[in-house]
N, C-alpha and C positions, 0 to 999 in steps of 0.2 A: 531444523528443515526436513529431513528424511519422516520425521514421525506425522502422520495423516492429521487432517482436522479431527475427525472422530473419535480419532484412539486417544488421542492427548486432549480430547474433550473429556472422555470418559475417566484417564487418568488424573483428570481434575474432578469429577466429580466422586470418581472412590476416595480422596486423599480431604479435600476441603472440605465437602458436605456429608461425608459418613467418617472418616475417621477421625477429625479435629471440629466437626458442625460448625463451620465459621459459616458456609455461606447456604443459602435452601437449591436445593437439588434439581426445582423446576418453577416456571413460571416467569409472569413480568412485569407483579404487582409493584415493585420499588425500584430505582437506581439497583438498590446490591445483587438484585438477580441478573443484572446485566455484567454482574464483573468478570464469572470465572466465560460468557460466551466474549467477552471482550478480549480476556487472555487467551480463550483459545485459537482467536481469529490473530489475534494482534503479535502471538509471537513468532508463528512463521517468517509474517512478511518483517517481523522487526529485525529478524536474525539474516535474511538476504539482504535488505536497506542494509542495515552493518556491516555484512561482509563487503558490499556493492563499494560501499564510502568508503570503507577502509583499505581499498585496494588500486581506487581512484585516486584517494587521498595521498598514496603511497608514490604513486605515477605522475600528479604533477609537482608534490614538494619536491622533488629530483631535479625537478626545469632549471632554467638559467636566471628568469625571469626572481625564482622565489632566490635565489642565493645572492643575486644582484638589492634585492628590496631587505636581506638580512643585511646586507653591507651597508645597506645605505643608512643605516639605524635604528629602521624602524623595530615596534615592538610585537613581540613574540605571537604575541594575539591579533596585532594587525595586518602582520603578515598570513597567517593561519588564516584567520575568517577572509578577508579581503580579497587577497589573491589568490590561496589555494584554495580555498572549500569553494568560490564563485568560480572558478573553474573544474572545478572537480563533480559540480552539481549537474552537467547534462546528463554523463550516464545513472547519476541517483534518481530524481526525475526520471529517466523513462524506466528505471527500476519499479520505482512509485508507483508508477502510471500503470505499468501490467499487474503490480501486486494488486491494482485497484479490482480486475478482474477476479485475480484467484481470489479475493475476498467477498465479492459475488457469489462464486461458486461456493467455498468454503461456508458462507451463509443460509447457504439450502442444506447443508450437511447439518451446521450449528443450533440451527433452529431447531432441527427435529429433535437431536439428541438433548438439548436441554428445554422443550416443550416450550419456544416460544411462540405466539402469534405473530406471524410477518410474513413476508413474501415469499421465503424461502419453504416453509412448511404450508403455505396455501399451495404451494406449487409439486410440494411433496404427496399430498393429500388429493391434488386433482391428476398426479401420477396414479394412484395408486387408485384414484378411483375411474380411470380411466377417460377423463373429463377434457377432453382433445381441445377442445375452444379455449378455459382457461389455463391450457400449458404451452400453445399458443399465445395467447396476450403476455401471460407474465414471461417468457420465452424474448418476444417485442420489445417487452419494457426494460428488460436486462441488457439486449443486445443498444439498445437507444441509449441507456445508459452509460456503457463501457465505451460506443463512440464519442458522448458527449466529454465523459474525460478526458479520453485519446485524443481529442481535439483540443482540448484545454493543456495538455501535458506540451503541443506541438507549438501551441501559441505562447505557451511558460518559456520554449524556447528562445525565443526571439527578447524576452525582456532577460533572459538569464546571459546569453552570447550575447553581443553587438552586432559581432561579425553575420552571424547569422539575420538579423532584422538588416544590416546594409548590404546580404547579398539582395532580397528582393528590390530596395531599394533601385541599388543600382541599374537594374533589368529593365526599373521601372522609368527609370532617368531615358537611358536608351531607345525608349521607343519613345 
């Protein structure tokens, strides 16, 4: 989690391209070219989401309703997936939504490190050439994309936890 994305990308290039020769160092011709950039972007968020999932599950697993479900004789898989994970999903979804914003920022750097033609490389080239309309356009596009993802996260809360949906329905009925 503490390694910056550009540094991790350079380490991946050093090891997998130069030492082992498994992957190409740059470009975007085939699907093989996207493995290392995907690893560079994905490992940071994977680690933070795994940490949040672990702490959230440890918190939920100590609740009384989990003990009751086990005492009723339900199989452990059903207790974990149906009862515990469902109630632990709110912080996980929140972390995943925030990680999307980090991914957008990281994509700018990763596309530059791996020489992938994309929105990130376009924006970095626009910054270097001081092309202000292009910079504004890409920033607005990224802000809208992030806002849509955060709206989707908020909507997902209602599907994950029925109590949240019930809050809005009870206010609607009272009027």
